[in-house]
C-alpha positions as CSV (number, residue, x, y, z in Angstrom):
1,M,-14.2,-23.9,-7.7
2,T,-11.1,-22.0,-8.7
3,D,-13.1,-19.8,-11.1
4,E,-15.8,-18.8,-8.5
5,P,-15.9,-15.0,-8.3
6,L,-14.9,-13.3,-5.1
7,R,-17.8,-11.7,-3.2
8,I,-16.5,-8.3,-2.2
9,G,-17.8,-5.8,0.3
10,V,-16.5,-2.2,0.2
11,L,-16.1,-0.1,3.4
12,G,-16.8,3.6,2.5
13,A,-17.2,5.2,-0.9
14,A,-13.6,6.5,-1.3
15,R,-12.5,7.8,-4.6
16,I,-9.6,5.3,-4.7
17,A,-12.0,2.4,-4.7
18,G,-12.9,3.0,-8.3
19,L,-9.4,2.3,-9.4
20,A,-8.3,0.0,-6.7
21,I,-11.2,-2.5,-6.5
22,V,-14.1,-1.7,-8.9
23,G,-12.0,-1.9,-12.1
24,P,-10.1,-4.9,-11.0
25,A,-13.2,-6.7,-9.9
26,R,-14.9,-6.1,-13.2
27,A,-11.7,-7.3,-15.0
28,G,-11.6,-10.5,-13.0
29,G,-15.3,-11.2,-13.1
30,H,-15.8,-10.8,-9.3
31,R,-18.9,-9.5,-7.5
32,L,-19.2,-6.2,-5.6
33,V,-22.0,-7.4,-3.4
34,A,-22.3,-4.5,-0.9
35,V,-21.1,-1.1,0.1
36,A,-21.5,0.9,3.3
37,A,-20.6,4.6,4.0
38,R,-21.3,7.0,6.8
39,D,-23.4,9.0,4.3
40,H,-26.1,6.6,3.0
41,A,-26.7,8.9,0.0
42,R,-23.1,8.7,-0.9
43,A,-23.1,4.9,-0.7
44,T,-26.1,4.8,-2.9
45,A,-24.5,7.0,-5.5
46,F,-21.3,4.8,-5.3
47,A,-23.4,1.7,-5.8
48,E,-25.2,3.1,-8.8
49,Q,-22.1,4.4,-10.4
50,H,-20.1,1.2,-10.0
51,G,-22.7,-1.5,-10.1
52,V,-22.5,-2.6,-6.5
53,E,-25.4,-5.0,-5.8
54,R,-26.6,-3.7,-2.4
55,V,-26.1,-0.7,0.0
56,V,-26.0,-1.7,3.7
57,G,-26.6,0.6,6.6
58,S,-23.3,0.6,8.4
59,Y,-19.7,-0.7,8.4
60,A,-20.6,-3.1,11.1
61,E,-23.5,-4.5,9.0
62,L,-21.2,-4.9,6.1
63,V,-18.5,-6.9,7.9
64,A,-21.2,-9.1,9.4
65,D,-23.0,-9.7,6.1
66,P,-22.9,-13.5,5.4
67,E,-22.7,-12.9,1.6
68,V,-19.5,-10.8,1.9
69,E,-16.4,-12.9,1.6
70,V,-13.8,-10.3,1.2
71,V,-13.8,-6.9,2.9
72,Y,-12.0,-4.1,1.0
73,N,-11.0,-1.3,3.4
74,P,-10.1,2.1,1.8
75,L,-11.2,4.2,4.8
76,A,-9.1,7.1,6.3
77,N,-5.8,5.8,7.6
78,G,-6.9,6.0,11.3
79,L,-9.8,3.6,10.5
80,H,-7.8,1.0,8.8
81,G,-6.7,-0.9,12.0
82,P,-10.0,-1.0,13.8
83,W,-12.1,-2.1,10.8
84,N,-9.4,-4.6,9.7
85,V,-9.7,-6.2,13.2
86,A,-13.5,-6.1,13.0
87,A,-13.6,-7.7,9.6
88,L,-11.1,-10.4,10.6
89,A,-13.0,-11.1,13.8
90,A,-16.1,-11.7,11.6
91,G,-14.2,-14.3,9.6
92,K,-13.6,-12.2,6.5
93,H,-10.6,-12.1,4.2
94,V,-9.3,-8.5,4.1
95,L,-7.7,-6.4,1.4
96,T,-6.8,-3.1,3.1
97,E,-5.4,0.1,1.7
98,K,-2.0,0.9,3.1
99,P,-0.9,1.4,5.8
100,S,-2.6,-1.5,7.6
101,A,-3.0,0.5,10.9
102,S,-2.1,3.8,12.6
103,N,1.1,2.6,14.3
104,A,3.0,-0.6,15.0
105,E,1.1,-1.4,18.2
106,E,-2.2,-1.3,16.3
107,A,-0.6,-3.3,13.4
108,A,0.4,-6.0,15.9
109,E,-3.3,-6.2,16.9
110,V,-4.2,-6.7,13.3
111,H,-1.5,-9.3,13.0
112,E,-3.0,-11.1,16.1
113,A,-6.5,-10.9,14.6
114,V,-5.2,-12.5,11.4
115,T,-3.7,-15.4,13.3
116,K,-6.9,-16.0,15.2
117,A,-9.1,-15.7,12.2
118,G,-7.0,-17.9,9.9
119,T,-8.2,-15.9,6.9
120,V,-6.2,-14.1,4.2
121,F,-5.0,-10.6,4.9
122,M,-3.1,-8.3,2.5
123,E,-2.0,-4.7,2.6
124,G,-2.5,-3.1,-0.7
125,F,1.0,-2.4,-2.0
126,H,-0.2,-3.2,-5.4
127,Y,2.9,-2.1,-7.2
128,V,4.6,-5.3,-6.1
129,F,2.5,-7.3,-8.5
130,H,3.1,-5.3,-11.7
131,P,5.7,-6.3,-14.3
132,V,7.5,-3.0,-13.8
133,T,8.5,-3.9,-10.2
134,R,9.0,-7.5,-11.1
135,R,11.4,-6.4,-13.8
136,L,13.5,-4.3,-11.4
137,H,13.9,-7.4,-9.2
138,E,14.7,-9.6,-12.3
139,L,17.5,-7.3,-13.2
140,L,19.0,-7.7,-9.8
141,E,18.5,-11.5,-9.8
142,S,20.0,-11.9,-13.3
143,G,23.2,-10.1,-12.3
144,E,23.0,-7.6,-15.1
145,L,23.2,-4.7,-12.7
146,G,25.9,-6.4,-10.6
147,E,25.8,-6.3,-6.8
148,L,23.3,-3.9,-5.3
149,R,24.8,-0.6,-4.1
150,H,22.0,1.9,-3.7
151,V,18.2,2.2,-3.9
152,E,16.5,5.6,-4.3
153,T,12.8,5.8,-4.0
154,V,10.9,9.1,-4.4
155,M,7.2,9.6,-3.7
156,A,6.3,13.2,-4.3
157,M,2.9,14.9,-5.2
158,P,1.2,18.2,-5.0
159,A,-0.6,19.0,-1.8
160,P,-4.2,17.9,-1.3
161,P,-6.6,20.5,0.1
162,D,-6.1,21.6,3.7
163,S,-9.4,19.9,4.6
164,D,-8.2,16.5,3.3
165,P,-8.0,13.8,6.1
166,R,-4.5,13.1,5.0
167,W,-3.5,16.2,6.9
168,S,-5.2,15.1,10.0
169,L,-3.1,13.7,12.9
170,P,-6.1,12.1,14.6
171,L,-6.9,10.3,11.4
172,A,-3.2,9.1,11.1
173,G,-2.4,11.5,8.3
174,G,1.0,12.7,7.0
175,A,3.3,12.3,4.0
176,V,4.8,9.0,5.2
177,M,1.4,7.5,5.8
178,D,0.1,8.4,2.4
179,V,2.8,8.3,-0.2
180,G,6.0,7.7,1.8
181,C,5.0,4.2,2.9
182,Y,5.5,3.2,-0.8
183,A,9.0,4.5,-0.7
184,L,9.9,2.6,2.4
185,H,8.2,-0.6,1.3
186,A,10.0,-0.6,-2.0
187,Q,13.3,-0.4,-0.1
188,R,12.3,-3.4,2.0
189,M,11.4,-5.4,-1.2
190,V,15.0,-5.5,-2.4
191,A,16.2,-7.3,0.8
192,P,16.8,-10.6,-1.0
193,W,19.6,-8.9,-3.0
194,A,21.0,-6.9,-0.2
195,G,21.8,-9.5,2.4
196,G,18.6,-8.8,4.4
197,A,16.3,-6.1,5.5
198,P,17.3,-2.4,5.7
199,R,17.8,-0.6,8.9
200,L,17.1,3.1,9.4
201,V,20.1,5.3,9.7
202,A,18.6,8.7,10.0
203,A,15.4,10.7,9.1
204,R,14.5,14.3,8.8
205,G,11.2,16.0,7.9
206,G,9.2,19.2,7.8
207,E,5.9,19.9,9.5
208,R,2.7,21.0,7.7
209,A,1.8,24.5,8.5
210,D,-1.2,24.7,10.9
211,A,-1.1,20.9,11.3
212,P,1.1,20.2,14.4
213,G,2.7,16.8,14.3
214,V,1.8,16.1,10.7
215,D,4.7,15.6,8.3
216,E,4.6,17.5,5.0
217,W,7.8,15.8,3.9
218,L,10.2,13.3,5.2
219,D,13.5,11.8,4.0
220,A,14.9,8.6,5.4
221,D,18.4,7.1,5.0
222,L,18.8,3.4,5.2
223,E,21.5,0.8,5.1
224,F,21.4,-2.9,4.1
225,P,23.5,-5.7,5.6
226,N,25.6,-6.0,2.4
227,G,26.6,-2.3,2.8
228,A,24.2,-1.0,0.2
229,T,22.5,2.3,1.0
230,G,18.9,3.4,0.6
231,S,17.3,6.8,0.3
232,A,13.5,7.1,0.7
233,R,12.1,10.5,0.0
234,C,8.5,11.5,0.3
235,H,6.8,14.9,-0.1
236,M,3.1,15.6,0.0
237,A,3.3,19.3,-1.1
238,H,5.6,19.0,-4.1
239,H,5.4,21.0,-7.3
240,E,4.9,17.9,-9.4
241,V,4.2,14.2,-9.2
242,R,7.3,12.0,-9.0
243,F,6.9,8.3,-8.2
244,S,10.3,6.8,-9.1
245,C,12.4,3.9,-8.0
246,R,16.1,3.8,-9.0
247,I,18.3,0.8,-8.4
248,V,22.1,1.1,-8.7
249,G,24.4,-1.9,-8.9
250,S,28.1,-2.4,-9.4
251,R,27.6,-2.9,-13.2
252,G,24.7,-0.6,-14.0
253,E,21.4,0.9,-12.9
254,A,17.7,0.8,-13.6
255,T,15.0,3.3,-13.0
256,A,11.2,2.8,-13.0
257,L,9.8,6.2,-13.9
258,N,6.5,5.6,-12.1
259,F,6.6,2.4,-10.2
260,V,3.4,3.1,-8.3
261,Q,1.3,4.2,-11.3
262,P,2.6,2.0,-14.1
263,H,-0.8,2.3,-15.9
264,L,0.3,5.9,-16.6
265,D,4.0,5.2,-17.3
266,D,5.3,1.7,-17.6
267,R,8.9,2.5,-18.6
268,V,12.0,1.1,-17.0
269,V,15.3,2.7,-18.2
270,V,18.3,0.4,-17.9
271,R,21.9,1.8,-18.2
272,T,24.9,-0.5,-18.3
273,A,28.3,-0.5,-20.0
274,A,26.6,-1.9,-23.0
275,G,24.4,1.2,-23.3
276,E,21.0,2.5,-22.4
277,R,17.6,1.0,-23.3
278,T,14.1,1.6,-22.3
279,E,11.7,-1.3,-21.6
280,E,8.0,-0.8,-21.6
281,L,6.3,-3.4,-19.4
282,G,2.6,-2.8,-20.1
283,R,-0.1,-0.5,-18.7
284,R,-2.5,-3.0,-17.3
285,P,-3.2,-1.5,-13.8
286,S,-1.2,-2.8,-10.9
287,Y,-4.4,-3.0,-8.9
288,T,-5.7,-5.6,-11.4
289,Y,-2.6,-7.7,-10.9
290,Q,-3.1,-7.3,-7.2
291,L,-6.6,-8.6,-7.1
292,D,-5.7,-11.5,-9.5
293,A,-3.0,-12.5,-7.0
294,F,-5.4,-12.2,-4.0
295,A,-8.1,-14.3,-5.8
296,A,-5.5,-16.9,-6.7
297,R,-4.6,-17.2,-3.0
298,L,-8.2,-17.7,-2.0
299,R,-9.3,-20.0,-4.8
300,E,-6.1,-21.9,-5.6
301,G,-3.9,-21.6,-2.5
302,A,-1.3,-19.8,-4.5
303,P,1.5,-18.0,-2.5
304,L,1.0,-14.3,-1.8
305,A,3.9,-11.9,-1.6
306,L,2.2,-9.7,1.1
307,D,0.8,-10.8,4.4
308,A,0.3,-9.6,8.0
309,D,4.0,-10.1,8.8
310,D,5.0,-7.8,6.0
311,A,2.4,-5.2,7.1
312,L,3.7,-5.2,10.7
313,T,7.3,-4.9,9.6
314,T,6.5,-1.9,7.4
315,M,4.6,-0.2,10.2
316,R,7.5,-0.6,12.5
317,L,9.8,1.1,10.0
318,I,7.3,3.9,9.6
319,D,7.2,4.5,13.3
320,D,11.0,4.4,13.4
321,C,11.1,7.1,10.7
322,Y,8.7,9.3,12.6
323,R,10.6,9.1,15.9
324,A,14.0,9.7,14.1
325,A,12.6,12.8,12.4
326,G,11.2,14.2,15.6
327,F,7.5,13.5,14.9
328,P,5.1,11.6,17.1
329,V,3.9,8.2,15.8
330,R,0.4,8.3,14.6
331,P,-2.2,8.0,17.4
332,R,-4.8,5.4,17.6
333,S,-8.1,6.9,16.3
334,V,-10.7,4.6,17.8
335,P,-10.9,1.2,19.5
336,A,-11.7,-1.8,17.4
337,P,-15.5,-2.0,16.8
338,T,-17.3,-4.7,18.7
339,G,-20.5,-4.8,16.6
């Protein structure tokens, strides 16, 4: 049945899950059948708040649960890879928060697990599915902007508390891993209009005080096969939130003012010789579009823009940026669970 609801299990009780999976599941009529967290009381509170049907005793119990069809993984970055592998080994479809793993070696293991499982795997770059991003690509495809010349992506936000796991090297933290991966991924997504994938030219960054090896900010310069350039900027201790994507062509340019949070700002500003206009593309959350696309793949066999190949390519680019900027790649946190 194409209208059969997804049966979703949630790993952890992360705050992002409310926006990224609970709201979209309700909008699509899907079931949140189980949740597990290290703190059982926290899992119980999450279930009560969000209408999850059951609380199970552990992550391992959740991925083995026969009623769970899809595992949603919003754990700390360092736990993405191991639990993605575990869920895939259990025969589950997986929707993981980005990035898919701690480093490219681990992402390759996730990729191998996807191949073995034959299930659907997607890394949650939700912005790809929203009309804001689709419009940027349409403007390139239509020729209105001319030939692609430059892409500027900026992902900047105020600093989370020092105790936040995003500042933890053992948990694969850092600015690139949290917000910067969006800036890099959005660069990769314009490859069809740039003659192919971008290559890293240079990167530089700054270390977080009292967090050796953890990037507070990182800037990457890229180049595309057609000669277009890219600049991906990320900062996790900025004075304001700025999540923008600017595409410059030979005939004009377009800027999405908040391409990652279009539910807060859905404007795309287009400037050409004909003048300037602002398009509003709708504030339905990008996470809802994402789960719709994931469900369409599972129920109808519809194509899906993101897969394990895409996740591995992005992780390789992240590692390249770290090395070029003088940082270590993120370490492996724990081996893949076996039960």
